[in-house]
C-alpha positions in Angstrom: -17.2 12.3 -71.9 -15.0 15.0 -73.5 -13.3 15.3 -76.9 -9.5 15.5 -77.2 -9.6 19.2 -76.8 -11.5 19.1 -73.5 -14.9 20.0 -75.0 -17.9 18.4 -73.3 -19.7 15.7 -75.4 -22.2 14.0 -73.1 -22.7 12.6 -69.6 -24.6 9.7 -68.0 -24.6 7.7 -64.8 -26.5 9.8 -62.2 -27.1 6.5 -60.4 -23.4 6.4 -59.4 -23.5 9.8 -57.6 -21.0 9.9 -54.7 -19.8 6.3 -55.6 -18.3 6.3 -59.1 -14.6 5.6 -58.5 -12.7 3.4 -61.0 -13.0 3.4 -64.8 -11.5 0.9 -67.2 -11.9 1.3 -70.9 -11.5 -1.9 -73.0 -11.9 -2.7 -76.6 -13.6 -6.0 -77.2 -13.9 -7.0 -80.9 -15.1 -3.8 -82.6 -16.8 -2.3 -79.5 -15.4 -0.4 -76.5 -16.8 -0.8 -73.0 -16.4 0.9 -69.7 -16.0 -1.1 -66.5 -17.0 1.0 -63.6 -16.4 0.5 -59.8 -19.0 2.2 -57.6 -17.4 2.1 -54.1 -20.4 3.6 -52.3 -23.1 1.2 -53.7 -20.7 -1.8 -53.8 -21.0 -2.7 -57.4 -19.0 -3.3 -60.5 -20.8 -2.8 -63.9 -19.9 -3.2 -67.5 -21.4 -0.5 -69.8 -21.3 0.6 -73.4 -19.9 4.1 -74.0 -23.5 5.4 -74.0 -24.2 3.9 -70.6 -26.2 0.8 -71.7 -25.8 -2.0 -69.2 -24.1 -5.3 -70.1 -23.9 -6.7 -66.6 -23.6 -5.6 -63.0 -22.2 -7.6 -60.1 -22.5 -6.7 -56.4 -21.4 -8.0 -53.0 -19.2 -11.2 -53.6 -21.3 -13.6 -51.5 -19.5 -16.5 -53.3 -16.2 -15.6 -51.7 -15.6 -17.4 -48.4 -14.2 -14.4 -46.5 -17.3 -12.5 -47.4 -19.9 -15.2 -46.6 -23.1 -13.9 -45.0 -25.6 -15.8 -42.9 -26.5 -16.6 -39.3 -23.6 -15.4 -37.2 -21.7 -14.2 -40.4 -22.1 -10.5 -40.8 -19.9 -10.4 -43.9 -17.2 -7.9 -44.6 -17.3 -4.3 -45.8 -17.2 -4.2 -49.6 -16.2 -1.0 -51.4 -14.6 -1.8 -54.8 -12.2 0.9 -56.2 -10.7 -0.4 -59.4 -10.7 -3.2 -62.0 -8.0 -4.7 -64.2 -8.5 -7.1 -67.1 -6.4 -10.0 -68.3 -5.9 -10.8 -72.0 -8.3 -13.8 -71.8 -11.1 -11.6 -70.4 -10.7 -12.6 -66.8 -10.8 -9.5 -64.6 -9.7 -8.4 -61.1 -11.6 -6.2 -58.7 -9.8 -4.5 -55.8 -11.8 -4.0 -52.6 -9.7 -1.0 -51.9 -12.0 1.0 -49.6 -13.5 -2.1 -48.0 -11.7 -5.2 -46.7 -8.5 -5.1 -48.9 -9.1 -8.3 -50.8 -8.8 -8.8 -54.6 -11.4 -10.8 -56.4 -10.8 -12.6 -59.7 -13.7 -13.2 -62.1 -14.0 -14.8 -65.5 -15.7 -12.8 -68.3 -19.2 -14.3 -67.7 -18.8 -12.9 -64.8 -18.3 -15.7 -62.3 -16.0 -15.5 -59.2 -12.8 -17.6 -59.6 -10.7 -16.7 -56.6 -10.1 -14.3 -53.7 -6.7 -13.3 -52.3 -5.0 -10.6 -50.3 -6.7 -9.3 -47.1 -5.5 -6.7 -44.6 -1.9 -7.0 -43.5 1.7 -6.0 -44.2 3.3 -9.3 -45.1 4.0 -10.2 -48.7 0.7 -11.1 -50.4 -1.3 -9.1 -47.8 -2.7 -5.6 -48.7 -4.0 -2.4 -47.1 -6.1 -0.4 -49.5 -5.4 -2.1 -52.9 -6.6 1.0 -54.6 -5.5 0.4 -58.2 -4.7 -2.6 -60.4 -3.1 -3.3 -63.8 -2.5 -6.5 -65.7 1.0 -5.9 -66.9 1.6 -7.5 -70.3 5.0 -6.1 -71.0 6.6 -9.4 -70.2 5.9 -12.8 -71.8 3.9 -13.9 -68.8 1.4 -11.2 -67.6 1.4 -10.2 -64.0 -0.9 -8.2 -61.8 0.4 -4.8 -60.4 -1.4 -3.7 -57.3 -1.2 -0.2 -55.8 -1.0 -1.2 -52.1 -1.6 2.3 -51.1 -1.8 2.4 -47.3 1.2 0.0 -47.1 3.0 2.6 -49.3 4.2 0.1 -51.9 3.4 -1.6 -55.2 3.1 -5.4 -55.1 3.3 -7.8 -58.1 1.2 -11.0 -58.2 0.8 -13.9 -60.6 -2.6 -14.0 -62.2 -3.3 -16.8 -59.8 -2.9 -14.5 -56.9 0.6 -15.5 -55.7 2.9 -12.8 -54.4 6.0 -12.2 -56.6 7.8 -9.1 -55.3 7.6 -5.4 -54.4 8.3 -2.4 -56.6 10.0 0.6 -55.0 9.8 4.3 -55.8 6.3 5.5 -54.7 4.8 7.0 -51.6 1.0 6.5 -51.8 0.5 4.8 -55.2 -3.0 5.0 -56.5 -3.2 3.4 -60.0 -1.4 2.6 -63.2 -1.5 3.0 -67.0 1.0 1.9 -69.6 2.0 3.3 -73.0 5.0 2.1 -75.0 6.3 0.1 -72.0 6.3 3.1 -69.7 3.9 3.0 -66.7 2.5 6.2 -65.1 1.7 6.0 -61.4 -0.3 8.7 -59.8 0.9 9.2 -56.2 -1.5 10.8 -53.8 1.4 12.6 -52.1 1.7 15.3 -54.7 3.5 13.7 -57.6 3.2 11.5 -60.7 5.9 8.8 -61.3 7.0 7.3 -64.6 8.5 3.8 -64.5 10.4 1.9 -67.3 9.8 -1.7 -68.4 11.9 -3.0 -65.5 9.8 -0.9 -63.0 12.6 1.5 -62.3 11.8 5.1 -61.8 12.4 7.4 -64.8 11.1 10.6 -63.3 8.8 12.1 -60.6 6.6 14.8 -62.3 5.1 17.9 -60.7 6.4 17.0 -57.2 4.7 19.5 -54.9 6.8 18.4 -51.9 4.2 19.5 -49.3 4.3 18.6 -45.7 1.4 16.6 -44.4 -0.4 19.6 -42.8 0.2 21.7 -46.0 -1.1 18.8 -48.2 -4.2 18.2 -46.1 -5.2 21.9 -46.1 -4.3 22.7 -49.7 -6.6 20.0 -51.2 -9.6 21.7 -49.7 -8.9 25.1 -51.1 -10.1 26.9 -54.2 -8.5 26.6 -57.6 -6.4 29.8 -57.5 -4.4 28.3 -54.6 -3.0 25.5 -56.9 0.2 26.0 -58.8 0.1 25.0 -62.5 2.4 22.1 -63.1 2.6 21.1 -59.4 0.3 18.4 -58.1 -1.6 18.3 -54.9 -3.2 14.8 -54.7 -3.0 12.8 -57.9 -5.6 10.0 -57.7 -5.6 8.7 -61.3 -3.6 9.2 -64.5 -3.8 7.9 -68.0 -1.9 8.2 -71.3 -3.7 9.2 -74.5 -2.7 7.6 -77.9 -0.1 10.4 -78.4 1.7 9.8 -75.1 0.2 12.9 -73.4 -0.8 12.2 -69.7 -4.1 13.3 -68.1 -4.0 13.5 -64.3 -7.1 13.6 -62.1 -6.6 14.9 -58.5 -8.5 14.3 -55.2 -9.2 17.9 -54.4 -12.5 19.3 -53.3 -13.1 21.5 -56.4 -11.9 18.8 -58.9 -8.9 19.2 -61.1 -7.7 17.6 -64.4 -4.3 18.4 -65.7 -2.9 17.6 -69.2 0.8 16.9 -69.4 1.9 17.3 -73.0 4.5 14.9 -74.3 7.7 16.7 -75.3 10.1 13.8 -76.0 
């Protein structure tokens, strides 16, 4: 945890080493909680901001595609991100595992499973990031269908609605004042309006694939300020500034200051 000026406050969660991947901060009543996806250990956990456990769920044995037993080895499960509906139901993307999405209620009990590997509408390949989009009267689920190089929209019952164009390898979403920021692993960050039309591509590095693959392993002095290498997550703060975290070996967090 850091303050708004980037000063270190505290840390916790050594048990998530090498696995901590998706974080979702949610206010519930007067308290705030972190929902954490650990893709290495195959868990999703709800914690207080000091790290105290509320609940932890693991492999979705209740889901038919994931059933285990004699002659049923089960599927690979490596959850990457979570999104929460207004009523407390939440969605878990098995982004690095078997490309399904699991819907739970707040208790948490499994309600449904949908998706699975494929290219057809409703199918997914690396559902890396999720967001429940409440900008319309009926909320929908945005899915960063990364390896398929597209964004899909679903009803909250898991039915495919349509595709959203304008990204290359979308990773996740965050919304502020009806604008959505989409970190794109191929060296840029995209802003979309309330109709999911592209407003701007920020910090586009425009690297070739060989350049991109080599650059992300280099030391910090090789990176150009204001140009992205591998944006993996991004979030607005309350003032509309954007923080971008990149998938580079040395780690990199960039703050984009709102100017308009």
